[in-house]
N, C-alpha and C positions, 0 to 999 in steps of 0.2 A: 412516420412518413419521412421520406428523404427530401432533398432539396427540390427535386422535380415534382413533388406532390404525388408520386406513385408509391406503390408498396415496395418494401425492402425485399431484395432477392434472398434466396436461401444462403448464398455465400456471404452476404452482408450480415445476416442474422448469426451465422456461424462465427464470423470474425468478431462480432460483438460479444458473443458468448465466451469465446476464447480469451478476449481481452479482459472481460470481467473476472474470469477465473484466474488469469495471470495477476491482475491487480490484487485480488484477495489473497492468493498464495504468497506473492512477494511481500505484501504488507504484513501478513502473519509472520513470515520469516524475519523481516526487519524488526518487527516489534519484539519477537522472541529473543533475537540477538541483543537488542538494546536492553531489554529487561535483564537478561543474563549478565550483561556487562555492568549494569548499574547495581542490581540487587544481588548478583552472584557472590560478591565478597561477603555480604551479610549472611548468606546462606551457607557458605563454605567455611568461613573463619569465625573464631570466637571474638567478635568485636564488642565493644561496649554497647549496652542496650540502647542509649539514645542514638548513636551512630547507625546501629543496625536498623532501628525503626525508621530513621530518616531515609536510608538507602532503599529499604523495601517500599516505603510510601512513594518515594521519588520514582522508582521503577514502575509502580502501579499507576502513576499519573502520566508519565512520559510515554510508556509503551502504547496505550490507546491513542494518544495524540499522533505518534509516529504512524500507527496503523491507518488512521483516518487521512493523514496528510499524504501517505503513499497511495492509497486508493484514489483519492481525488486527483493527485498529480498524474497517475497513469491514465485514468479515464478522461481527463481533460486533454491530455496529449493525444489520445486516440481520437477524440472527437474533433480536434482542431483540423481544419481543412488543409490539404497538402499545399505546401509552398512551392513556387517554381523551382525546379532543380532538385527537389526532395521528393522521394516516393511517399505517398500517403497510404492510408489503410486500404484503398481500392486497388493498389498496384500489386 
């Protein structure tokens, strides 16, 4: 239901679908880049075992956190009502 209590139009549903897709794809890309930056050296170079383990585990912990934070931030920004002078999702 939208603010007026009516049903959402097809354009609003399409915009929401596109925004969800964008949130998921951009979050997956950000998480993959971050994982590669953190754990990449452990996978590419012959590092000492403790350092390699720490980098891999850190990458496995931080990447899902970045994924979730990116999805939430994109969807909250989309859901926020338009401010005066700024175009909103309905524009």
